C-alpha positions in Angstrom: -35.3 5.9 -49.2 -37.7 5.4 -46.2 -40.6 7.7 -46.3 -41.2 10.0 -43.2 -44.0 8.8 -40.9 -47.3 10.6 -41.1 -47.8 13.0 -38.3 -51.1 12.5 -36.3 -53.6 15.4 -36.4 -54.9 17.0 -33.1 -57.9 19.3 -32.7 -57.7 21.8 -29.9 -60.6 24.1 -29.2 -60.4 27.4 -27.5 -56.9 28.5 -28.4 -57.5 32.3 -28.9 -54.8 33.7 -26.5 -51.1 33.0 -26.7 -51.0 32.9 -22.8 -53.9 30.5 -22.5 -54.1 26.8 -21.8 -55.3 26.1 -25.3 -52.2 27.7 -26.9 -50.0 25.8 -24.5 -51.6 22.5 -25.5 -51.1 23.3 -29.2 -47.4 23.9 -28.6 -46.7 20.8 -26.6 -48.7 18.6 -29.1 -46.8 20.2 -32.0 -43.5 19.6 -30.3 -44.5 15.9 -29.7 -45.1 15.4 -33.4 -48.8 16.4 -34.1 -50.2 18.6 -36.8 -52.5 21.1 -35.2 -56.0 22.3 -36.0 -57.2 24.8 -33.5 -60.3 26.9 -33.0 -60.8 30.4 -31.6 -63.6 32.8 -30.7 -62.2 36.2 -30.0 -65.6 37.7 -29.5 -65.8 35.8 -26.2 -62.5 36.9 -25.1 -63.3 40.5 -25.8 -66.9 40.6 -24.5 -67.0 38.1 -21.6 -63.4 37.4 -20.3 -62.0 40.8 -21.4 -58.7 39.2 -22.1 -58.6 39.4 -25.9 -55.4 38.7 -27.8 -56.1 40.5 -31.1 -53.3 38.8 -33.0 -53.3 35.6 -31.0 -54.6 33.1 -33.6 -52.4 34.3 -36.4 -49.2 34.4 -34.1 -50.0 31.0 -32.7 -50.4 29.5 -36.1 -47.0 30.9 -37.1 -45.4 29.6 -33.9 -46.7 26.2 -34.4 -45.5 26.1 -38.0 -42.1 27.0 -36.7 -42.2 24.0 -34.6 -42.6 21.8 -37.6 -46.3 21.3 -37.5 -48.8 21.7 -40.3 -51.4 24.1 -39.0 -55.0 25.1 -39.7 -57.4 27.1 -37.7 -61.0 28.4 -37.7 -63.3 30.7 -35.9 -65.8 28.5 -34.1 -68.8 29.2 -31.9 -69.8 26.1 -30.0 -73.2 27.6 -29.1 -74.2 26.8 -32.7 -75.0 23.0 -32.9 -73.6 22.9 -36.5 -70.1 23.9 -35.4 -69.1 20.4 -34.3 -69.5 18.8 -37.7 -67.9 22.0 -39.4 -64.7 21.6 -37.2 -64.3 18.0 -38.2 -64.9 18.7 -41.9 -62.5 21.7 -41.9 -59.8 19.8 -40.1 -60.2 16.8 -42.4 -60.1 19.0 -45.5 -56.9 21.0 -44.5 -54.9 18.5 -42.5 -56.5 15.1 -42.7 -58.6 13.0 -40.3 -57.9 13.8 -36.7 -56.9 11.2 -34.2 -56.8 13.5 -31.1 -59.5 15.9 -29.8 -58.9 18.3 -26.9 -62.1 20.0 -25.8 -60.6 23.1 -24.2 -63.0 25.8 -25.1 -65.1 27.0 -22.3 -67.7 29.6 -21.3 -67.4 31.0 -17.8 -68.9 33.9 -15.9 -69.2 34.6 -12.1 -72.2 35.8 -10.3 -74.0 35.3 -7.0 -76.8 32.7 -7.0 -79.5 35.2 -6.9 -78.2 36.8 -10.1 -78.4 33.7 -12.2 -80.7 33.7 -15.2 -81.9 31.2 -17.7 -79.6 32.7 -20.3 -76.6 32.2 -18.0 -77.3 28.6 -17.5 -78.0 28.1 -21.3 -74.7 29.7 -22.3 -72.7 27.5 -20.0 -74.6 24.3 -21.0 -74.3 25.1 -24.8 -70.6 25.6 -24.9 -69.2 23.6 -22.0 -71.3 20.5 -22.2 -73.4 20.3 -25.4 -70.7 21.8 -27.7 -68.0 19.5 -26.3 -70.2 16.5 -26.4 -71.4 17.0 -30.0 -67.8 17.5 -31.1 -66.8 14.3 -29.2 -69.5 12.4 -31.0 -68.6 13.9 -34.4 -64.9 12.9 -33.8 -65.9 9.3 -32.9 -68.0 9.0 -36.0 -65.1 9.8 -38.3 -62.5 7.7 -36.5 -61.7 4.6 -38.4 -58.1 3.7 -37.4 -59.2 1.1 -34.8 -56.6 2.3 -32.2 -54.9 5.4 -30.9 -57.9 7.7 -30.8 -57.9 10.3 -28.0 -60.6 12.5 -26.6 -59.6 14.7 -23.6 -62.1 17.2 -22.2 -61.3 19.9 -19.7 -63.2 19.7 -16.5 -62.8 21.9 -13.4 -62.6 21.5 -9.6 -66.4 21.3 -9.1 -66.1 17.9 -7.5 -63.2 18.9 -5.3 -65.1 21.6 -3.4 -67.8 24.3 -3.6 -67.7 27.0 -6.3 -70.4 29.3 -5.0 -70.0 32.1 -7.5 -69.7 29.8 -10.4 -72.8 27.6 -10.1 -73.7 27.4 -13.8 -70.1 26.8 -14.7 -69.6 24.1 -12.1 -72.8 22.3 -13.2 -71.9 22.3 -16.8 -68.4 21.1 -16.0 -69.8 18.3 -13.9 -71.9 17.2 -16.8 -68.8 16.8 -18.8 -67.4 14.4 -16.3 -70.6 12.3 -16.3 -70.5 12.2 -20.2 -66.8 11.2 -20.3 -67.2 8.2 -18.0 -70.1 6.7 -20.1 -68.8 7.8 -23.5 -65.4 6.0 -22.8 -67.3 2.8 -22.5 -69.3 3.5 -25.6 -66.4 4.2 -27.9 -63.7 2.1 -26.4 -64.3 -0.7 -29.0 -63.5 1.9 -31.7 -60.0 2.3 -30.3 -60.7 5.7 -28.6 -59.8 6.6 -25.0 -61.9 9.3 -23.4 -60.7 11.2 -20.3 -61.3 14.6 -18.5 -58.6 16.7 -16.9 -59.2 19.2 -14.0 -56.4 21.8 -14.1 -57.3 23.6 -11.0 -56.5 27.3 -10.8 -54.1 28.2 -13.6 -52.5 31.6 -14.2 -53.7 32.6 -17.7 -53.9 36.3 -17.1 -57.0 36.6 -15.0 -55.5 36.5 -11.6 -54.8 39.7 -9.7 -51.7 40.1 -7.6 -53.8 39.8 -4.4 -55.4 36.6 -5.7 -52.1 35.1 -6.5 -50.7 35.9 -3.1 -53.8 34.3 -1.5 -53.7 31.1 -3.8 -50.0 30.4 -3.8 -49.8 28.8 -0.3 -52.7 26.5 -1.2 -50.5 24.6 -3.7 -48.5 21.8 -2.2 -45.8 22.4 -4.8 -45.3 25.9 -3.7 -46.4 27.8 -6.8 -49.5 28.6 -9.0 -50.2 26.4 -12.0 -49.1 27.5 -15.4 -50.6 26.6 -18.8 -47.5 24.5 -19.7 -48.1 22.4 -16.6 -51.5 21.3 -17.9 -50.3 21.0 -21.5 -47.7 18.4 -20.4 -50.5 16.2 -18.9 -52.6 16.5 -22.1 -49.5 15.5 -24.1 -49.2 12.4 -21.9 -52.9 11.5 -22.3 -52.6 11.9 -26.1 -49.5 9.7 -26.3 -49.2 5.9 -26.7 -48.1 5.8 -23.1 -51.8 6.4 -22.0 -53.3 3.6 -24.1 -54.7 2.0 -21.0 -56.3 5.1 -19.4 -59.9 5.8 -20.2 -63.1 7.0 -18.5 -61.0 8.9 -15.9 -61.1 12.3 -14.4 -57.6 13.4 -13.6 -56.9 16.2 -11.2 -53.7 17.9 -12.2 -53.8 20.7 -9.6 -50.3 20.7 -8.0 -51.7 19.6 -4.7 -54.2 22.5 -4.5 -56.2 22.6 -1.3 -59.6 24.1 -0.8 -59.9 25.3 2.8 
């Protein structure tokens, strides 16, 4: 009897809320044959974004199991420099060595330029840039398969136009793109591709009705982006079909215009 093929393991950070991009990524990767290790930080959702999903991680884990994936998860605060190594260790212990890493977790606040503080800049830097970079490095260190490795980091629209009330966020996301382009060259010989994805504005519960009405005409495809739209692009980048794509920043915004 032929043995079933081993499922690849994917790490997805920032999957606290069932309506978020992280959860959508977990779903589509599970459907495409991956086992899933995801992280969550509900304190952030409650204290910063005010969009907490109390039962989100447990419900998502059950949903992914129903899709046929082996699943493990952990609370993870990427402001702590030790967290990157802990994520890799926990994933390997519970599911096996990962071959896909999706850096989706993010820290984001809005304020005018004259309200910015050192703490604001530090928080964005620690999570968005340092946290994702340390995790990417930890992932590459453990990757020994020689081919098929994938690192995908979420960028933003900071290079597409100004983000005047998100200066700290835009700066930290810009740093991600700079890191990705050089890190792709560094770890290419290990069989790892490294890319960034800018999703543009996506409806994950934060948009008011007025904002949706304002944004919708700005999309060439006539609607606001949904988490599943972004997840499908991630699934492609994680697949063998994307073997020859690395060091790129992909703008998957549905033709969004900033004018």
